[in-house]
C-alpha positions as a Markdown table, in Angstrom:
| # | Residue | x | y | z |
|---|---|---|---|---|
| 1 | Met | -10.5 | 55.8 | -43.1 |
| 2 | Pro | -10.6 | 52.6 | -40.8 |
| 3 | Val | -10.3 | 53.2 | -37.2 |
| 4 | Gly | -9.7 | 50.5 | -34.2 |
| 5 | Gly | -8.7 | 47.7 | -36.6 |
| 6 | Gly | -11.7 | 48.3 | -38.8 |
| 7 | Met | -11.4 | 49.2 | -42.5 |
| 8 | Ala | -13.2 | 51.7 | -44.9 |
| 9 | Ala | -16.4 | 51.1 | -46.6 |
| 10 | Pro | -16.6 | 49.4 | -49.8 |
| 11 | Gln | -16.4 | 51.5 | -53.0 |
| 12 | Gly | -20.0 | 50.7 | -53.9 |
| 13 | Glu | -21.2 | 52.6 | -50.5 |
| 14 | Glu | -19.0 | 55.5 | -51.6 |
| 15 | Ala | -21.0 | 56.2 | -54.7 |
| 16 | Glu | -23.8 | 56.7 | -52.3 |
| 17 | Thr | -25.1 | 60.5 | -51.9 |
| 18 | Pro | -23.9 | 62.6 | -48.9 |
| 19 | Ala | -27.5 | 62.9 | -47.6 |
| 20 | Glu | -27.8 | 59.2 | -47.2 |
| 21 | Arg | -24.5 | 58.4 | -45.9 |
| 22 | Asp | -23.8 | 58.3 | -41.8 |
| 23 | Pro | -21.3 | 61.1 | -40.8 |
| 24 | Arg | -20.1 | 58.8 | -38.3 |
| 25 | Val | -16.9 | 56.8 | -38.6 |
| 26 | Arg | -17.6 | 53.3 | -39.5 |
| 27 | Cys | -15.7 | 50.6 | -37.5 |
| 28 | Tyr | -15.7 | 46.9 | -37.4 |
| 29 | Asn | -14.4 | 45.5 | -34.2 |
| 30 | Lys | -15.4 | 47.1 | -31.0 |
| 31 | Arg | -12.6 | 45.3 | -28.9 |
| 32 | Leu | -9.8 | 46.7 | -31.2 |
| 33 | Leu | -11.5 | 50.2 | -30.9 |
| 34 | Ala | -11.3 | 50.0 | -27.0 |
| 35 | Glu | -7.9 | 49.3 | -27.2 |
| 36 | Val | -7.0 | 52.2 | -29.2 |
| 37 | Leu | -9.4 | 54.4 | -26.6 |
| 38 | Glu | -7.0 | 53.0 | -24.0 |
| 39 | Met | -3.7 | 53.8 | -25.7 |
| 40 | Cys | -5.1 | 57.4 | -26.3 |
| 41 | Ser | -6.0 | 57.9 | -22.6 |
| 42 | Asp | -2.1 | 56.8 | -21.7 |
| 43 | Phe | -1.1 | 59.6 | -24.1 |
| 44 | Thr | -3.4 | 62.1 | -22.2 |
| 45 | Ser | -2.1 | 61.0 | -18.8 |
| 46 | Ala | 1.4 | 61.2 | -19.9 |
| 47 | Val | 0.8 | 64.8 | -21.2 |
| 48 | Leu | -0.7 | 65.8 | -17.8 |
| 49 | Gln | 2.0 | 64.3 | -15.9 |
| 50 | Ser | 4.5 | 66.8 | -17.8 |
| 51 | Gln | 2.6 | 69.7 | -16.5 |
| 52 | Pro | 4.6 | 70.4 | -12.9 |
| 53 | Gln | 2.3 | 73.3 | -12.3 |
| 54 | Leu | -0.6 | 71.5 | -11.5 |
| 55 | Cys | -0.9 | 69.7 | -8.1 |
| 56 | Pro | -1.5 | 65.9 | -7.9 |
| 57 | Glu | -5.1 | 66.1 | -7.2 |
| 58 | His | -5.9 | 68.8 | -9.8 |
| 59 | Arg | -3.8 | 66.7 | -12.3 |
| 60 | Asn | -5.9 | 63.4 | -11.5 |
| 61 | Arg | -9.2 | 65.3 | -11.5 |
| 62 | Ala | -8.3 | 66.8 | -15.1 |
| 63 | Leu | -7.1 | 63.3 | -16.2 |
| 64 | Gln | -10.5 | 61.6 | -15.6 |
| 65 | Glu | -12.4 | 64.5 | -16.9 |
| 66 | Ala | -10.2 | 64.6 | -20.4 |
| 67 | Arg | -10.4 | 60.7 | -20.4 |
| 68 | Trp | -14.0 | 60.7 | -19.9 |
| 69 | Asn | -14.7 | 63.4 | -22.5 |
| 70 | Phe | -12.5 | 61.6 | -25.1 |
| 71 | Glu | -14.1 | 58.5 | -24.8 |
| 72 | Thr | -17.5 | 59.9 | -24.9 |
| 73 | Ile | -17.0 | 61.9 | -27.9 |
| 74 | Val | -15.2 | 59.1 | -29.9 |
| 75 | Gln | -18.2 | 56.6 | -28.9 |
| 76 | Glu | -20.8 | 59.0 | -29.9 |
| 77 | Asn | -19.1 | 59.5 | -33.4 |
| 78 | Val | -18.6 | 55.9 | -34.5 |
| 79 | Thr | -20.5 | 52.9 | -35.5 |
| 80 | Val | -19.6 | 49.2 | -35.1 |
| 81 | Asp | -21.0 | 47.3 | -38.1 |
| 82 | Gly | -23.7 | 50.0 | -38.7 |
| 83 | Leu | -25.0 | 49.9 | -35.0 |
| 84 | Pro | -24.0 | 52.5 | -32.1 |
| 85 | Trp | -21.4 | 51.9 | -29.6 |
| 86 | Ser | -23.8 | 50.9 | -26.9 |
| 87 | Glu | -25.8 | 48.5 | -29.0 |
| 88 | Ala | -22.6 | 46.8 | -30.7 |
| 89 | Ser | -21.2 | 43.6 | -29.5 |
| 90 | Glu | -17.7 | 43.2 | -28.5 |
| 91 | Ser | -17.3 | 39.6 | -30.2 |
| 92 | Gln | -15.7 | 39.6 | -33.6 |
| 93 | Ser | -18.1 | 40.6 | -36.3 |
| 94 | Gly | -18.9 | 38.5 | -39.4 |
| 95 | Leu | -17.0 | 41.2 | -41.7 |
| 96 | Asp | -13.8 | 40.4 | -39.8 |
| 97 | Ile | -14.3 | 36.8 | -40.3 |
| 98 | Lys | -14.8 | 37.3 | -43.9 |
| 99 | Ile | -11.8 | 39.7 | -44.2 |
| 100 | Leu | -9.5 | 36.8 | -42.4 |
| 101 | Glu | -11.0 | 34.2 | -44.9 |
| 102 | Asp | -10.2 | 36.6 | -48.0 |
| 103 | Gln | -6.5 | 36.9 | -46.7 |
| 104 | Phe | -6.2 | 33.0 | -46.1 |
| 105 | Asp | -7.5 | 32.6 | -49.4 |
| 106 | Glu | -4.9 | 34.8 | -50.9 |
| 107 | Val | -2.1 | 33.3 | -49.0 |
| 108 | Ile | -3.1 | 29.8 | -50.2 |
| 109 | Val | -3.1 | 30.9 | -53.6 |
| 110 | Asp | 0.3 | 32.8 | -53.4 |
| 111 | Thr | 1.9 | 29.6 | -51.8 |
| 112 | Ala | 0.5 | 27.3 | -54.5 |
| 113 | Thr | 1.8 | 29.5 | -57.3 |
| 114 | Lys | 5.2 | 29.4 | -55.4 |
| 115 | Arg | 5.2 | 25.9 | -55.2 |
| 116 | Lys | 4.6 | 25.8 | -59.0 |
| 117 | Tyr | 6.9 | 28.0 | -60.3 |
| 118 | His | 9.8 | 28.1 | -57.7 |
| 119 | Pro | 10.9 | 24.5 | -58.4 |
| 120 | Arg | 11.3 | 25.1 | -62.1 |
| 121 | Lys | 13.5 | 28.0 | -61.1 |
| 122 | Ile | 15.2 | 26.0 | -58.5 |
| 123 | Ala | 16.0 | 23.3 | -60.8 |
| 124 | Ala | 17.7 | 25.5 | -63.2 |
| 125 | His | 19.9 | 26.8 | -60.7 |
| 126 | Val | 20.8 | 23.4 | -59.3 |
| 127 | Ser | 21.9 | 22.1 | -63.0 |
| 128 | Lys | 23.9 | 25.0 | -63.4 |
| 129 | Thr | 25.7 | 24.4 | -60.1 |
| 130 | Leu | 26.2 | 20.6 | -61.1 |
| 131 | Lys | 27.8 | 21.6 | -64.4 |
| 132 | Ala | 30.0 | 24.0 | -62.8 |
| 133 | Glu | 31.2 | 21.4 | -60.2 |
| 134 | Arg | 31.7 | 19.1 | -63.0 |
| 135 | Glu | 33.9 | 21.5 | -64.5 |
| 136 | Ile | 35.9 | 22.4 | -61.7 |
| 137 | Leu | 36.5 | 18.6 | -61.2 |
| 138 | Gly | 37.7 | 18.4 | -64.5 |
| 139 | His | 40.4 | 20.9 | -64.1 |
| 140 | Tyr | 41.7 | 19.6 | -61.0 |
| 141 | Gln | 45.2 | 18.3 | -60.9 |
| 142 | Pro | 46.6 | 16.0 | -58.2 |
| 143 | Val | 49.5 | 17.5 | -56.4 |
| 144 | Val | 51.0 | 14.3 | -55.3 |
| 145 | Ser | 51.9 | 11.7 | -58.1 |
| 146 | Gln | 50.3 | 8.3 | -57.7 |
| 147 | Glu | 52.5 | 5.4 | -57.1 |
| 148 | Pro | 51.6 | 1.7 | -58.1 |
| 149 | Ile | 51.0 | -0.7 | -55.2 |
| 150 | Arg | 53.2 | -3.5 | -55.0 |
| 151 | Cys | 52.1 | -6.8 | -53.2 |
| 152 | Asp | 54.9 | -8.6 | -51.2 |
| 153 | Pro | 55.3 | -12.2 | -52.6 |
| 154 | Asn | 55.5 | -13.6 | -49.2 |
| 155 | Gln | 52.4 | -12.0 | -48.0 |
| 156 | Val | 50.6 | -13.5 | -51.1 |
| 157 | Ser | 51.8 | -17.0 | -50.3 |
| 158 | Arg | 50.8 | -16.3 | -46.7 |
| 159 | Met | 47.3 | -15.3 | -47.7 |
| 160 | Ala | 47.1 | -18.5 | -50.1 |
| 161 | Asn | 48.0 | -20.6 | -47.2 |
| 162 | Leu | 45.5 | -19.2 | -44.7 |
| 163 | Thr | 43.0 | -19.4 | -47.4 |
| 164 | Ser | 43.7 | -23.2 | -47.8 |
| 165 | Glu | 43.7 | -23.5 | -43.9 |
| 166 | Leu | 40.5 | -21.7 | -43.6 |
| 167 | Ser | 39.0 | -23.8 | -45.8 |
| 168 | Thr | 40.3 | -27.1 | -44.4 |
| 169 | Met | 38.9 | -25.9 | -41.1 |
| 170 | Ser | 35.5 | -24.9 | -42.5 |
| 171 | Arg | 35.3 | -28.4 | -44.0 |
| 172 | Lys | 36.2 | -29.8 | -40.8 |
| 173 | Leu | 33.7 | -27.7 | -39.0 |
| 174 | Asn | 30.9 | -28.8 | -41.2 |
| 175 | Glu | 31.8 | -32.6 | -40.7 |
| 176 | Ser | 31.8 | -32.1 | -36.9 |
| 177 | Leu | 28.5 | -30.3 | -37.0 |
| 178 | Lys | 27.3 | -33.0 | -39.0 |
| 179 | Ser | 28.5 | -35.7 | -36.5 |
| 180 | Leu | 27.1 | -33.6 | -33.8 |
| 181 | Pro | 23.6 | -35.2 | -33.7 |
| 182 | Ser | 25.1 | -38.9 | -33.6 |
| 183 | Leu | 27.7 | -38.0 | -30.8 |
| 184 | Ile | 24.7 | -36.4 | -28.9 |
| 185 | Glu | 22.8 | -39.6 | -29.2 |
| 186 | Thr | 25.7 | -41.8 | -28.1 |
| 187 | Thr | 26.3 | -39.5 | -25.1 |
| 188 | Asp | 22.5 | -39.7 | -23.8 |
| 189 | Gly | 22.9 | -43.7 | -24.3 |
| 190 | Leu | 25.9 | -43.6 | -22.5 |
| 191 | Ser | 24.6 | -41.3 | -19.7 |
| 192 | Gln | 21.4 | -43.5 | -19.4 |
| 193 | Val | 23.8 | -46.5 | -18.8 |
| 194 | Leu | 25.7 | -45.0 | -16.6 |
| 195 | Ser | 22.6 | -44.0 | -14.6 |
| 196 | Met | 21.5 | -47.5 | -14.7 |
| 197 | His | 24.8 | -49.2 | -13.5 |
| 198 | Pro | 24.1 | -48.6 | -9.8 |
| 199 | Val | 20.6 | -50.4 | -10.1 |
| 200 | Leu | 22.3 | -53.2 | -11.7 |
| 201 | Gln | 25.2 | -53.5 | -9.2 |
| 202 | Leu | 22.6 | -53.4 | -6.4 |
| 203 | Ser | 20.6 | -56.2 | -8.1 |
| 204 | Arg | 23.6 | -58.3 | -8.7 |
| 205 | Thr | 24.9 | -57.8 | -5.1 |
| 206 | His | 21.4 | -59.0 | -3.8 |
| 207 | Lys | 21.3 | -61.9 | -6.1 |
| 208 | Glu | 24.8 | -63.0 | -5.1 |
| 209 | Val | 23.7 | -62.5 | -1.2 |
| 210 | Phe | 20.7 | -64.4 | -1.5 |
| 211 | Ser | 22.0 | -67.2 | -3.8 |
| 212 | His | 24.7 | -67.8 | -1.3 |
| 213 | Asn | 22.4 | -68.3 | 1.5 |
| 214 | Ser | 20.5 | -70.7 | -0.6 |
| 215 | Ser | 23.7 | -72.6 | -1.5 |
| 216 | Glu | 24.4 | -72.8 | 2.2 |
| 217 | Glu | 20.9 | -74.0 | 3.1 |
| 218 | Asn | 21.0 | -76.7 | 0.5 |
| 219 | Glu | 24.6 | -77.9 | 1.5 |
| 220 | Lys | 23.1 | -78.2 | 5.1 |
| 221 | Thr | 20.3 | -80.0 | 4.2 |
| 222 | Met | 22.5 | -82.6 | 2.2 |
| 223 | Asp | 24.9 | -82.7 | 5.0 |
| 224 | Leu | 22.2 | -83.8 | 7.3 |
| 225 | Val | 21.1 | -86.6 | 4.7 |
| 226 | Arg | 24.6 | -87.7 | 4.5 |
| 227 | Gly | 25.2 | -88.0 | 8.2 |
| 228 | Leu | 22.2 | -90.3 | 8.6 |
| 229 | Glu | 22.6 | -94.0 | 8.0 |
| 230 | Ile | 20.7 | -97.3 | 7.8 |
| 231 | Thr | 21.4 | -100.0 | 10.5 |
| 232 | Pro | 18.9 | -103.1 | 11.0 |
| 233 | Thr | 17.6 | -103.9 | 14.4 |
| 234 | Gly | 17.7 | -107.4 | 15.8 |
| 235 | Thr | 14.3 | -107.5 | 17.5 |
| 236 | Gly | 12.4 | -105.3 | 14.9 |
| 237 | Ala | 11.1 | -106.6 | 11.5 |
| 238 | Pro | 14.2 | -107.1 | 9.3 |
| 239 | Asp | 12.5 | -105.2 | 6.5 |
| 240 | Ile | 12.1 | -101.7 | 8.4 |
| 241 | Pro | 15.5 | -100.1 | 8.5 |
| 242 | Glu | 16.5 | -97.9 | 11.4 |
| 243 | Leu | 18.0 | -94.5 | 10.9 |
| 244 | Thr | 21.1 | -93.8 | 13.0 |
| 245 | Arg | 23.0 | -90.5 | 12.8 |
| 246 | Lys | 26.8 | -90.8 | 11.9 |
| 247 | Arg | 28.8 | -89.2 | 14.3 |
| 248 | Lys | 31.0 | -86.3 | 12.5 |
| 249 | Arg | 34.7 | -86.6 | 12.7 |
| 250 | Ser | 36.2 | -83.7 | 14.9 |
| 251 | His | 39.0 | -81.5 | 13.1 |
| 252 | Ser | 40.7 | -80.9 | 16.2 |
| 253 | Pro | 44.4 | -81.0 | 16.6 |
| 254 | Glu | 44.0 | -83.7 | 19.2 |
| 255 | Ser | 42.0 | -85.7 | 16.7 |
| 256 | Arg | 44.8 | -85.5 | 14.1 |
| 257 | Leu | 47.3 | -86.7 | 16.6 |
| 258 | Tyr | 45.2 | -89.6 | 18.0 |
| 259 | Pro | 43.0 | -90.7 | 15.4 |
| 260 | Leu | 40.1 | -93.0 | 16.1 |
| 261 | Arg | 39.7 | -96.3 | 14.5 |
| 262 | Ser | 36.7 | -97.3 | 12.9 |
| 263 | Arg | 33.9 | -99.6 | 14.3 |
| 264 | Ser | 34.6 | -102.5 | 12.1 |
| 265 | Lys | 38.4 | -102.5 | 13.3 |
| 266 | Arg | 37.2 | -102.3 | 17.0 |
| 267 | Ile | 34.8 | -105.3 | 16.5 |
| 268 | Ile | 37.7 | -107.3 | 14.8 |
| 269 | Ser | 40.0 | -106.6 | 17.3 |
| 270 | Leu | 37.4 | -107.7 | 20.2 |
| 271 | Asn | 36.7 | -111.1 | 18.4 |
| 272 | Ala | 40.4 | -111.7 | 18.2 |
| 273 | Ala | 41.1 | -111.2 | 21.8 |
| 274 | Gln | 38.1 | -113.3 | 22.7 |
| 275 | Lys | 39.4 | -116.3 | 20.6 |
| 276 | Lys | 43.0 | -116.2 | 22.2 |
| 277 | Pro | 42.1 | -117.9 | 25.7 |
| 278 | Thr | 40.4 | -120.8 | 24.2 |
């Protein structure tokens, strides 16, 4: 008989003679046996609490004595893995580990067996269910009668026109996408030209300003050269000309009203005046 979570001895040990057998109860887990003793002590305390004729002091003393006597008797009459209670360890013994391993192996074998045979049974039930569903679908009769779908001719023509327009638009779009790189290149060139236009305008203005100044200087120089005339001197050498500056004509309104005569005309008039008295 197992006590405290243990189990009875194997059948081979039961075949031993009564003289060789230990009269004490064989257990295999000291910790579980201690839990069983604790439960029994709780039962004892409950029994003593139900005795109202005992005073609390006598009840506590009787409870302690009963618990001590019960635990002492049990510990003296049990063995844990063949050892007395005082020498046994509270940790789980190797026999318990072996029992757990055996149980785990049994669970593995049971699971493998179910995995092997149950799918076949399930497949048979599934095939029967599918056949029944097909038969039910074959007996199904629609409540509402089917009506043919009639297409509107106007809608058909509209769809044809829409399809043609979409094809045309897609073709134009493809052409536009093909011409897009050249358009981008042209736009880049135009942007470069526009960015260079202020520089060209500035250089052109600079050129015009400085060319105008140089032309004015050239004109002044030519006017200065034209204003000089060569007149011979009477005393000097005849070959060396004398440069005299011409007098510029004034462009005032008075000069227009009273123009000056030239030098040659004045010389001629003076000569004529000198000849008259003679």
